[in-house]
C-alpha positions as CSV (number, residue, x, y, z in Angstrom):
1,M,179.6,38.1,149.2
2,K,180.2,34.9,147.2
3,D,178.5,32.7,149.9
4,S,175.4,34.8,150.0
5,L,175.2,35.0,146.2
6,E,175.4,31.2,146.0
7,K,172.5,31.0,148.5
8,R,170.4,33.3,146.4
9,V,171.1,31.2,143.3
10,I,170.4,28.0,145.1
11,K,167.1,29.4,146.3
12,T,166.2,30.3,142.7
13,V,167.0,26.7,141.6
14,A,164.7,25.3,144.3
15,I,161.8,27.5,143.0
16,V,162.4,26.4,139.4
17,L,162.5,22.7,140.3
18,V,159.4,22.9,142.5
19,T,157.3,24.6,139.9
20,A,158.5,22.1,137.2
21,I,157.3,18.9,138.9
22,V,153.7,18.9,138.0
23,T,151.3,16.0,137.6
24,G,147.6,16.9,136.9
25,F,146.5,19.3,139.6
26,A,149.0,18.1,142.1
27,L,152.4,19.4,143.0
28,V,154.9,17.1,144.8
29,K,157.3,19.1,146.9
30,I,159.8,17.4,149.3
31,G,157.5,14.7,150.7
32,F,154.1,16.4,150.8
33,L,151.3,16.9,148.3
34,G,149.9,20.3,147.5
35,F,147.6,21.8,144.9
36,V,148.5,24.1,142.0
37,P,146.4,27.2,141.8
38,P,144.1,27.3,138.7
39,A,146.1,30.0,137.0
40,E,149.3,28.1,137.4
41,Y,147.7,24.8,136.2
42,K,146.4,26.6,133.1
43,K,150.0,27.5,132.3
44,Y,151.3,24.0,132.6
45,A,148.2,22.5,130.9
46,K,148.8,24.6,127.9
47,Y,152.5,23.5,127.7
48,K,151.5,19.8,128.0
49,A,148.8,20.3,125.3
50,L,151.4,21.8,122.9
51,E,153.9,19.1,123.7
52,A,151.3,16.5,123.0
53,S,150.4,18.1,119.7
54,I,154.0,18.2,118.6
55,K,154.6,14.6,119.5
56,K,151.4,13.6,117.6
57,E,151.4,15.8,114.6
58,F,155.0,16.7,113.7
59,Y,155.9,15.0,110.5
60,K,158.8,13.0,112.1
61,K,159.5,11.8,115.6
62,P,160.9,14.8,117.6
63,D,164.0,14.5,119.8
64,E,162.5,14.6,123.3
65,K,165.8,15.7,124.9
66,K,165.9,18.7,122.5
67,L,162.3,19.6,123.3
68,E,163.1,19.5,127.0
69,D,166.3,21.6,126.6
70,A,164.4,24.1,124.5
71,T,161.8,24.5,127.2
72,Y,164.4,25.4,129.8
73,K,166.2,27.7,127.3
74,G,162.9,29.4,126.5
75,L,162.2,30.1,130.1
76,F,165.4,32.1,130.4
77,S,165.0,33.8,127.0
78,G,161.8,35.2,128.4
79,L,163.9,37.4,130.7
80,D,165.1,39.4,127.6
81,D,168.5,39.5,129.2
82,V,171.5,38.6,127.1
83,Y,173.5,37.6,130.2
84,S,171.0,35.0,131.5
85,A,170.7,31.6,129.9
86,Y,170.2,27.8,130.4
87,Y,173.0,25.5,129.4
88,T,172.9,21.8,128.5
89,A,175.5,19.5,130.2
90,D,177.8,19.8,127.2
91,E,177.5,23.6,127.0
92,M,178.1,23.9,130.7
93,K,181.3,21.9,130.5
94,Q,182.6,24.0,127.7
95,L,181.6,27.3,129.4
96,L,183.5,26.3,132.5
97,E,186.6,25.4,130.5
98,V,187.0,29.0,129.4
99,S,187.5,30.2,133.0
100,T,190.5,27.9,133.4
101,G,192.3,29.8,130.7
102,K,192.6,26.7,128.4
103,Y,190.1,25.3,125.8
104,V,189.9,23.8,122.4
105,G,188.7,26.2,119.7
106,I,189.8,28.7,117.1
107,G,191.0,31.6,119.2
108,F,188.9,34.8,119.0
109,V,186.8,36.7,121.5
110,V,183.3,37.7,120.6
111,G,180.8,40.3,121.9
112,A,177.3,41.6,121.1
113,D,177.0,44.2,118.3
114,K,173.5,45.4,119.3
115,G,173.4,47.9,116.4
116,T,173.2,45.0,113.9
117,G,172.0,42.3,116.2
118,A,175.1,40.2,115.2
119,I,178.0,38.6,117.1
120,K,181.1,40.7,116.6
121,V,184.8,39.6,116.8
122,E,186.2,41.8,119.6
123,S,189.8,40.5,119.4
124,V,191.8,37.7,117.8
125,M,194.4,35.8,119.8
126,D,198.0,35.7,118.6
127,N,199.3,32.3,117.3
128,S,195.7,31.1,117.0
129,P,194.0,29.3,114.1
130,A,191.7,32.3,113.7
131,K,194.7,34.6,113.3
132,A,196.3,32.3,110.7
133,S,193.0,32.2,108.8
134,G,192.8,36.0,108.5
135,V,190.0,36.7,110.9
136,K,190.0,40.3,112.0
137,K,188.7,42.4,114.9
138,G,185.3,43.8,113.8
139,D,184.2,40.9,111.7
140,L,180.6,39.8,112.2
141,V,179.9,36.1,112.8
142,I,176.6,35.4,111.0
143,A,176.6,31.6,110.8
144,V,178.5,28.6,112.2
145,N,178.3,25.4,110.2
146,G,175.5,26.9,108.2
147,K,173.3,27.8,111.2
148,K,172.6,31.6,111.7
149,Y,173.0,33.2,115.1
150,S,172.2,36.6,116.6
151,Y,173.9,38.1,119.6
152,M,171.1,36.7,121.8
153,E,172.3,33.2,120.9
154,M,176.0,34.1,121.4
155,D,176.7,31.4,124.0
156,I,175.3,28.7,121.7
157,A,177.3,30.0,118.8
158,V,180.5,30.0,120.9
159,K,179.7,26.4,121.9
160,N,179.6,25.4,118.3
161,L,182.8,27.2,117.5
162,R,184.5,24.9,119.9
163,G,184.9,21.2,119.5
164,P,187.4,18.3,119.5
165,E,191.0,19.2,118.6
166,N,191.9,18.9,114.9
167,T,188.3,19.1,113.7
168,S,187.1,21.9,111.5
169,V,184.3,24.5,111.7
170,K,182.9,26.5,108.8
171,I,182.1,30.1,109.7
172,S,180.3,32.8,107.7
173,F,181.6,36.3,108.4
174,L,180.5,39.8,107.3
175,R,183.3,42.3,106.7
176,D,182.5,45.8,105.3
177,G,179.3,44.4,103.8
178,Q,181.1,41.5,102.1
179,K,180.4,37.9,103.1
180,L,183.4,35.7,103.8
181,E,183.4,31.9,104.3
182,K,186.3,30.4,106.3
183,T,186.9,26.8,107.3
184,I,189.1,26.8,110.4
185,T,190.7,23.8,112.2
186,R,190.4,23.8,116.0
187,K,193.3,23.4,118.3
188,E,194.0,23.8,122.0
189,I,194.1,27.4,123.0
190,K,196.1,28.6,126.0
191,I,194.9,32.0,127.0
192,V,197.8,34.2,128.0
193,S,196.0,36.7,130.3
194,I,198.9,38.8,131.4
195,E,201.7,40.5,129.4
196,S,204.2,42.9,131.1
197,K,207.3,44.9,130.4
198,M,209.2,47.9,131.7
199,L,208.9,51.1,129.7
200,E,211.0,54.3,129.8
201,N,211.7,56.0,133.1
202,K,210.9,52.9,135.1
203,I,207.2,52.9,134.2
204,G,205.8,49.4,134.5
205,Y,203.2,48.1,132.0
206,I,200.8,45.2,132.6
207,N,198.3,44.2,130.0
208,I,195.3,42.2,131.5
209,K,193.7,40.3,128.6
210,G,191.1,38.4,130.6
211,F,190.3,37.7,134.3
212,E,190.8,34.0,134.3
213,E,191.7,31.5,137.1
214,D,195.4,32.1,136.9
215,T,195.3,35.8,136.1
216,S,195.8,37.2,139.7
217,K,198.7,34.9,140.3
218,D,200.3,36.0,137.0
219,F,199.6,39.6,137.8
220,R,201.3,39.3,141.1
221,K,204.4,37.7,139.5
222,A,204.5,40.4,136.9
223,L,204.2,43.2,139.4
224,D,206.8,41.7,141.7
225,K,209.2,41.5,138.8
226,L,208.6,45.2,137.8
227,E,209.0,46.3,141.4
228,A,212.3,44.4,141.7
229,Q,213.4,46.4,138.7
230,G,212.7,49.7,140.4
231,M,209.3,50.5,139.0
232,K,208.3,54.2,139.7
233,A,204.7,54.1,138.2
234,L,202.3,51.6,136.7
235,I,200.1,51.4,133.6
236,I,197.3,48.7,133.7
237,D,195.9,48.1,130.2
238,V,192.4,46.6,130.1
239,R,191.6,47.6,126.5
240,D,189.6,44.9,124.7
241,D,189.3,42.9,128.0
242,G,185.7,41.7,128.2
243,G,186.0,40.6,131.9
244,G,186.0,37.3,133.7
245,L,186.1,36.2,137.4
246,L,185.2,38.7,140.1
247,T,187.4,36.9,142.6
248,V,190.4,37.8,140.4
249,V,189.5,41.5,140.5
250,E,189.4,41.2,144.3
251,D,192.8,39.6,144.5
252,I,194.4,42.2,142.1
253,C,192.8,45.0,144.2
254,D,194.3,43.4,147.3
255,R,197.7,43.8,145.7
256,I,197.4,47.5,144.5
257,L,194.7,49.4,146.5
258,G,195.2,48.6,150.2
259,K,192.1,48.7,152.3
260,A,189.3,50.0,150.1
261,V,185.8,49.3,148.7
262,I,186.1,47.6,145.3
263,V,182.5,47.4,144.3
264,Y,179.0,46.9,145.8
265,T,176.0,45.1,144.5
266,Q,172.3,45.7,145.0
267,D,169.6,43.1,144.4
268,R,165.9,43.4,143.6
269,Q,165.0,43.7,147.2
270,G,167.5,46.6,147.7
271,H,170.0,44.5,149.7
272,K,173.6,45.7,149.3
273,E,176.7,43.7,149.6
274,Y,180.2,45.2,149.6
275,M,183.5,43.7,148.3
276,K,186.5,45.2,149.9
277,S,190.3,44.8,149.5
278,S,192.6,44.1,152.4
279,D,195.2,46.5,153.8
280,K,198.1,44.0,153.6
281,E,199.5,45.2,150.3
282,K,199.4,48.5,148.4
283,I,201.2,50.2,145.5
284,D,202.1,53.7,146.6
285,K,202.9,54.8,143.1
286,P,201.0,56.6,140.3
287,I,198.7,54.4,138.3
288,V,197.0,54.8,134.9
289,V,194.4,52.5,133.5
290,L,194.0,52.3,129.7
291,T,190.4,51.6,128.6
292,N,188.3,51.4,125.5
293,G,184.8,50.5,124.4
294,N,185.5,46.8,124.8
295,S,186.7,47.1,128.4
296,A,183.8,45.4,130.2
297,S,182.5,43.8,133.4
298,A,185.6,42.8,135.5
299,S,187.7,45.4,133.6
300,E,185.2,48.1,134.6
301,I,185.0,47.0,138.2
302,L,188.8,47.3,138.5
303,T,188.8,50.7,136.7
304,G,186.0,52.0,138.9
305,A,187.8,50.8,142.1
306,I,191.1,52.5,141.1
307,L,189.4,55.8,140.1
308,D,186.9,56.1,143.0
309,N,189.6,55.3,145.5
310,K,191.8,58.0,143.9
311,A,194.6,55.4,143.3
312,G,195.0,56.5,139.7
313,I,193.3,57.9,136.6
314,S,192.1,56.4,133.3
315,I,193.1,57.3,129.8
316,G,191.5,56.2,126.5
317,E,187.8,55.8,125.7
318,T,184.5,55.2,127.6
319,T,184.2,51.5,128.7
320,Y,181.5,49.1,127.5
321,G,179.0,49.6,130.3
322,K,178.1,46.3,131.9
323,G,176.8,46.9,135.4
324,L,175.0,43.6,136.0
325,V,176.1,40.7,138.2
326,Q,175.6,37.1,137.2
327,G,175.4,33.9,139.3
328,M,176.2,30.6,137.7
329,L,175.1,27.1,139.0
330,K,175.8,23.7,137.8
331,L,173.0,21.2,138.4
332,R,173.3,17.5,139.3
333,D,172.8,16.3,135.7
334,G,175.7,18.5,134.5
335,S,173.5,21.2,133.0
336,G,173.3,24.6,134.6
337,Y,172.4,28.2,134.1
338,K,173.6,31.7,134.4
339,I,171.3,34.4,135.7
340,T,171.6,38.1,136.4
341,T,171.1,38.5,140.2
342,A,172.0,42.1,140.9
343,Q,173.3,45.4,139.7
344,Y,176.7,46.6,140.7
345,F,177.9,50.1,141.5
346,T,181.4,51.6,141.7
347,P,182.6,52.6,145.2
348,N,181.2,56.1,144.8
349,G,177.8,54.8,143.8
350,S,178.0,55.2,140.0
351,Y,175.8,52.8,138.1
352,I,177.5,52.2,134.7
353,D,175.2,49.8,132.9
354,K,174.8,50.9,129.3
355,K,176.8,54.1,130.2
356,G,180.3,52.9,130.9
357,I,183.0,54.7,132.7
358,K,184.3,57.9,131.1
359,P,188.1,58.2,131.0
360,T,189.8,60.9,133.1
361,I,191.6,61.9,129.9
362,E,189.9,61.0,126.6
363,I,192.1,59.9,123.8
364,K,190.2,58.2,120.9
365,D,193.3,57.3,118.8
366,K,194.4,53.9,120.1
367,N,197.9,54.5,118.9
368,Q,198.3,57.6,121.1
369,Q,196.7,56.2,124.4
370,L,199.8,54.5,125.7
371,S,202.1,57.4,124.9
372,K,199.7,59.8,126.6
373,A,199.8,57.5,129.7
374,V,203.6,57.6,129.7
375,E,203.6,61.4,129.3
376,Y,201.2,61.8,132.2
377,L,203.2,59.4,134.5
378,N,206.5,61.1,133.6
379,G,205.1,64.3,134.9
380,K,204.0,62.6,138.1
381,I,207.4,60.9,138.6
382,E,209.3,64.2,138.1
383,K,207.2,65.9,140.7
């Protein structure tokens, strides 16, 4: 599936580049000269006229690189899709750093608070500068270094939250209607994506905090250790996990599901692609997945795969509801983009975007969710 997705993304890039290389009425495309239809020419003529006006009339000399980047960013903002965006070379570099599980920043995870239009702190990492500065889950990020951002500009805000180690960033938060100003010093953050332990009655517990490059390897290590200790059942906790790499979900499902459909995608043309796990490994033990409203994307794919394949149940709250697939491509100059290419569906055909996955057993009190999972699994083990 990954290969064909990359082909679709590459095709999109070709179209973007071709339609961008315009001189007068002519279009130069891979060695031959064609002509731009009048309607297309009017579009580019208007752009060139506006650009010329800016360069001539603006009260100071504009930064041409910023104008160029803003053009590309504007193209993607016209999709009205929070998940699609253009990134400069610097932004792309920092975006790719996160997937490795290590970056320089202040240590909190953000999401979109569509009710207020703000960027919301979804979780704060332990032993991070943000934690030490008193940042709390639920705080709204309203400005970074004096510049205001909405959730539609979340990627750019995150880019500005990061920076060189031992430098500082000033952040304006809103908490319970009160504005808070904090200056936080950045440091290297190592994302610990897996935590595990053995609970009572040989019930294994694995908390997946993010689906990063090393997560599947760490998941396998944790599971092997629990099985060596005589694990009888398993709890997988994806609460407050905003997702990550789809290949990591695939590898985890290889380890726990056996041969099964994990997820399938459908593009605008109706073409479907299926991701399946292998039958080499499987956990033949009861499983509970813990979810909440911040369990999104890869977390929902894993949850849906476990539920629809009847490998376990879920306990907690309805998940976030992100049923869209993004492709990402880095261009030759270091810049790149992310674009929504398809919708995804759980193995049984459920489309969860903006709806989420309802838990098998709903428990709204976070403090009772784990104990309910233990209670349920104890009943299964005794049988």
